[in-house]
Every structure is written in structure tokens, then in C-alpha cells.
C-alpha positions in Angstrom: 19.3 25.7 -4.2 18.3 22.3 -2.0 21.3 19.8 -2.4 18.8 16.7 -2.4 21.1 14.2 -4.5 23.7 15.6 -1.6 21.8 14.3 0.9 21.0 11.0 -0.6 22.9 9.1 2.2 20.3 9.8 4.6 17.1 9.3 2.5 18.8 6.0 2.0 19.3 5.8 5.6 15.6 6.9 6.4 14.3 4.3 4.1 16.3 1.2 5.2 15.4 1.7 8.7 11.1 1.7 7.6 12.2 -1.5 5.7 13.8 -3.1 8.0 11.4 -2.5 10.4 8.7 -3.6 8.4 10.3 -6.8 7.3 10.5 -7.5 10.9 7.0 -6.6 11.6 6.3 -9.0 8.4 8.4 -11.9 9.8 6.7 -11.8 12.9 3.3 -10.6 12.6 2.5 -11.2 9.2 -0.6 -9.5 7.5 -3.9 -10.4 9.4 -6.1 -11.5 6.4 -9.8 -10.6 5.8 -12.6 -12.9 4.6 -11.4 -12.3 0.9 -7.5 -13.6 1.9 -8.9 -16.7 4.6 -12.5 -17.6 3.9 -15.3 -17.2 6.1 -18.6 -14.9 6.2 -18.3 -11.3 7.3 -21.6 -9.2 8.3 -22.5 -5.9 9.5 -24.6 -5.8 12.2 -27.4 -3.1 13.0 -29.0 -2.8 16.4 -32.1 -1.0 17.4 -31.2 -0.4 20.9 -27.4 0.3 21.9 -25.2 -3.1 22.7 -22.0 -3.2 24.2 -19.6 -4.7 22.7 -18.7 -6.9 25.2 -22.8 -7.9 25.6 -22.3 -8.7 21.7 -19.2 -10.7 22.3 -20.5 -12.7 25.2 -23.6 -13.5 22.9 -22.0 -14.8 20.1 -19.7 -16.9 22.7 -22.9 -18.4 24.0 -24.4 -19.2 20.8 -21.3 -21.2 19.8 -19.2 -18.6 17.6 -16.3 -18.1 20.6 -13.9 -17.7 17.5 -15.8 -14.9 16.6 -14.1 -11.3 15.1 -15.9 -8.4 16.5 -15.0 -4.5 15.9 -17.3 -1.3 16.6 -18.0 0.3 13.3 -19.7 3.8 13.8 -22.6 2.9 15.9 -23.1 -1.1 14.1 -20.5 -3.8 14.5 -18.4 -5.9 11.7 -18.4 -9.3 12.8 -16.5 -12.1 11.2 -17.0 -15.9 11.3 -15.8 -19.4 9.8 -18.1 -20.1 7.1 -21.7 -20.2 7.8 -24.5 -21.6 5.6 -27.9 -19.1 4.6 -29.6 -21.4 7.1 -27.1 -20.8 10.1 -27.1 -17.3 9.5 -31.0 -16.7 10.1 -30.3 -18.9 13.0 -27.6 -16.3 14.2 -29.8 -13.2 13.8 -32.5 -14.8 16.0 -30.2 -16.2 18.6 -28.5 -12.3 18.5 -32.3 -10.8 18.6 -33.5 -13.0 21.4 -30.2 -12.8 23.5 -29.5 -9.3 23.3 -33.4 -8.5 23.0 -33.5 -5.8 20.5 -34.2 -6.0 16.9 -30.9 -6.7 14.6 -30.7 -5.7 11.0 -28.0 -7.6 8.5 -26.7 -4.8 6.6 -24.3 -6.7 4.8 -23.3 -10.0 4.4 -21.0 -12.0 2.3 -19.1 -14.9 2.2 -15.7 -16.6 0.4 -15.0 -20.2 0.4 -11.5 -21.7 0.6 -11.1 -22.2 -2.8 -12.0 -18.3 -3.6 -10.0 -17.1 -0.9 -6.5 -19.1 -2.5 -7.3 -17.8 -5.9 -8.0 -14.3 -4.5 -4.1 -14.5 -3.1 -2.7 -16.1 -6.2 -4.1 -13.5 -8.3 -3.1 -10.2 -6.1 0.6 -11.6 -6.6 0.5 -12.5 -10.1 -1.2 -8.8 -10.7 1.8 -7.1 -8.8 4.6 -9.0 -11.2 2.9 -8.3 -14.2 2.6 -4.7 -12.9 6.3 -4.7 -12.0 7.6 -5.7 -15.3 5.1 -3.7 -17.4 6.6 -0.7 -15.5 10.2 -1.8 -16.2 9.4 -2.1 -20.1 7.4 0.9 -20.4 9.9 3.1 -18.7 13.0 1.6 -20.6 11.1 2.2 -23.7 10.1 5.6 -22.9 13.7 6.7 -21.9 15.5 4.7 -24.6 17.3 7.8 -26.2 19.4 7.9 -22.4 22.2 6.1 -21.7 21.3 3.2 -20.2 17.8 3.3 -20.4 17.1 -0.2 -18.5 18.7 1.1 -15.4 16.3 4.1 -15.5 13.4 1.3 -15.3 15.3 -0.9 -12.8 15.3 2.5 -10.0 11.5 3.1 -10.7 10.8 -0.7 -10.0 13.2 -0.2 -7.0 11.5 2.9 -5.8 8.1 1.5 -6.3 9.1 -1.4 -4.0 9.9 1.1 -1.6 6.2 2.0 -1.4 4.5 -1.1 -1.8 7.0 -2.4 1.4 6.1 0.7 3.4 2.3 0.2 3.0 2.4 -3.5 3.6 4.7 -3.2 6.6 2.1 -0.3 8.2 -0.3 -2.9 7.8 1.3 -5.8 9.1 1.4 -3.3 12.7 -2.1 -2.5 12.2 -3.1 -5.3 11.9 -1.6 -6.3 14.9 -2.1 -3.0 17.0 -5.7 -2.5 16.0 -6.8 -5.7 14.4 -7.1 -4.0 10.9 -7.7 -6.8 8.1 -6.2 -6.8 4.3 -8.8 -7.8 1.9 -9.7 -7.1 -1.6 -10.0 -3.4 -1.5 -6.3 -3.2 0.2 -5.5 -4.7 -3.0 -7.0 -2.1 -4.9 -5.6 0.2 -2.9 -2.3 -1.3 -3.5 -2.5 -1.2 -7.4 -3.8 2.0 -7.2 -0.7 3.1 -5.4 1.2 1.5 -7.8 0.0 3.9 -10.7 0.3 6.7 -8.7 3.9 6.5 -7.5 5.0 5.6 -11.3 3.4 8.5 -12.1 5.5 10.7 -10.0 8.7 9.0 -10.8 7.7 9.0 -14.5 7.4 13.2 -13.5 10.6 13.6 -11.9 12.8 11.4 -14.7 11.5 13.6 -17.5 12.5 16.9 -15.9 15.9 14.5 -15.6 16.1 13.7 -19.5 15.2 17.2 -20.6 18.5 18.5 -18.5 20.5 16.1 -19.7 19.5 16.8 -23.0 20.1 20.5 -22.9 23.4 19.6 -21.3 22.5 21.9 -18.0 25.8 20.4 -16.5 28.6 17.3 -17.1 28.0 16.2 -13.4 25.0 13.6 -13.3 24.3 14.5 -9.5 23.7 18.2 -10.4 21.6 17.5 -13.4 19.4 15.0 -11.2 19.2 17.7 -8.4 18.0 20.2 -10.9 15.4 17.8 -12.4 14.0 16.9 -9.1 13.9 20.5 -7.4 12.1 21.4 -11.1 9.4 19.0 -10.2 9.1 19.5 -6.7 6.3 22.2 -7.0 4.4 19.7 -8.9 4.7 16.7 -7.2 3.8 18.3 -3.4 1.3 20.4 -5.3 -1.1 17.8 -6.6 0.3 15.1 -4.1 -0.7 16.7 -1.1 -4.0 17.8 -3.0 -4.7 14.3 -3.5 -3.9 13.7 0.2 -6.2 16.3 1.5 -9.4 14.2 -0.3 -8.0 10.9 0.5 -8.2 12.5 4.4 -11.6 13.2 3.8 -13.0 10.1 2.7 -11.3 8.2 5.4 -13.0 10.8 8.2 -16.4 10.9 6.1 -16.3 7.2 4.5 -17.7 4.2 6.2 -15.8 1.7 8.0 -15.8 -1.0 5.4 -13.2 1.2 2.9 -11.4 2.2 5.4 -8.7 -0.4 4.4 -8.7 1.2 0.5 -8.5 4.3 1.9 -5.7 4.2 4.2 -3.5 2.5 1.6 -4.1 5.1 -0.5 -3.2 7.7 2.1 0.2 5.4 3.1 1.1 5.0 -0.5 0.6 8.0 -2.2 2.0 9.7 1.0 5.3 7.7 0.6 5.0 7.9 -2.9 5.8 11.3 -3.2 9.2 10.5 -0.6 10.2 8.3 -3.0 9.9 10.1 -6.4 11.8 13.3 -4.7 14.0 11.2 -2.3 14.8 8.1 -3.9 14.4 7.4 -7.5 16.5 9.8 -9.0 19.1 9.4 -6.3 19.4 5.8 -7.4 20.5 6.9 -10.9 23.1 8.8 -9.5 24.3 6.3 -7.2 24.2 3.4 -9.8 26.4 5.8 -11.5 29.0 6.8 -8.9 29.1 3.6 -7.3 28.4 0.3 -9.5 28.8 2.0 -13.0 32.3 3.4 -11.7 33.5 0.2 -10.5 32.7 -1.9 -14.0 34.6 1.1 -16.0 37.5 0.3 -13.7 37.5 -3.0 -13.7 37.1 -2.8 -18.0 39.9 -0.1 -18.0 43.3 -1.7 -18.7 45.7 -1.9 -15.7 
């Protein structure tokens, strides 16, 4: 049998390297906020004839929008500007049609005020905090018949935080390298990752609980390893099947959903890893490390 628990130091090392790199990236680059988080106007432009990216950027500069962010989007262009009115949008459209000598169609258009953007950021943080607290309480209750059930909930939340940090770190790097922005769909993807990751962790924890009840071994390491191995097939099969669908959505779906799909792709892949290599090993680490030290401190000299 594969000794996954015995290799926990390597798994923790890999995770530590990824998380440290992510924290450094966030500290240096941060996240590139989309319109939902920074206010402004976003639009998708479709031209009747082929227009070069450099041409569009130059024309926007000539029209006074030198701060515009322009990205190609499968034959169209995604443009983000400071917040502009409906009248200014019409003038911009007419100016681009005249300057580029082509018919222009605005296929999508939305604006977000600074007040709404600030509220979105605040609500996102609150939603994630509430989700973490709810998960902690739920798992502590679900495993209430186990020794130290609160410990199970804390280990699950730590594994969940691991998944979220990886997703956010990757988006930080992509924001710097490719201009990938985080928007409301990114938040949707992150919250979906929370649900999927918790589901994977609960499946593994449930197998560990059953092995504890059966008395499969007197050693916690052996019991946890049995639980992980027994749930390995289920975790990989369902996870990989989901990933295949998400990859298809990323390849065939529209550009506007890329942040959602990419967050799901990274988060679910990381969630599979953390449920197999992190969550159960944290239980063992706590019992063998912190738990042992506490028992030694309480025992008489």
C-alpha cells in the first residue's frame, strides 16, 4: 500500500513553496482588479473588417482614452475604460468608426461606480469568512463523535485556505504576465471551489472516521492512510471527470467566462491534491506533534 501519510513532509514542503511564492507574488504584484472591483466601463467591440490591436490602441489614444486597457477576444476586442456616460460611449463608438473606417458593434457594455466596486470587495471578503466559519462548525458537528472534533474542522479549513491561496496566487501571476483580471465571475469561481474542496475533504475524513470506528489499527497514521487510499479512486475519478468538462468550457467557451472557468480549473485540481495530501496529514501532524507535546506537558514529571 502507498504510504501517503509517511510522505507528508514532502507534501507540506511542496505546499509551503507554492504558498510562499504566492504570498510574495501577491505582496509584489497584487491582483489586477476588473471593473467589478475597481469601477469603470467595460465593453466588447466587434468590427466588420479586420482591425489590428495596435490600430485600436492608437485610435483610442487619439480620442483621449490613452489609459484604456485593450485585449483581443476571439476576433473581438475587450476594452476597459474609466467610467464614462452613455453619451460619451456613443461619441467613442462614432469616433472609432470614423477613425478606423469600419462599422462597429458594441456586443456587451457595463459600468460599475466606485461605490458599487467597494461594496463588491467588502461583500466578497465577508462571504469567504462566513463560508470558512460555517465549514468549521459543520465539520466539527458532523464529526462530533470523534476525539477532538473541532480539530477536524480546523484541519479542513486550513486545507481549504491552502486551495484558495493557490488560486489567488496564480491569478496574481497571470495578472502580471497576461493581464488577467479578477471580476465577479472570479468570485463565483472561488466560492464554487470552496464547496468542491470541502466535499473532497469530507469524503476523505468520512473514510478515516469509519476506520477509526472499526479499529482498523491502533496507529492514527495507519488509519488515516487507509482512509486516504480507500477514497483515492473516488477523488481522482470525480475530480478528473470534472476537470475534463472545465477544460472544454475554457477552450470552447467565451472570453468573458475565462476568469470563472480558470478559477474552477485551478481550484478543483488543487482541491484534489489537498484532500489527498494535506487534510488527513494535518490530523496526523496535530496528533503526533502538538497533541503529543500537550500530553507531555500535562503529565507529571
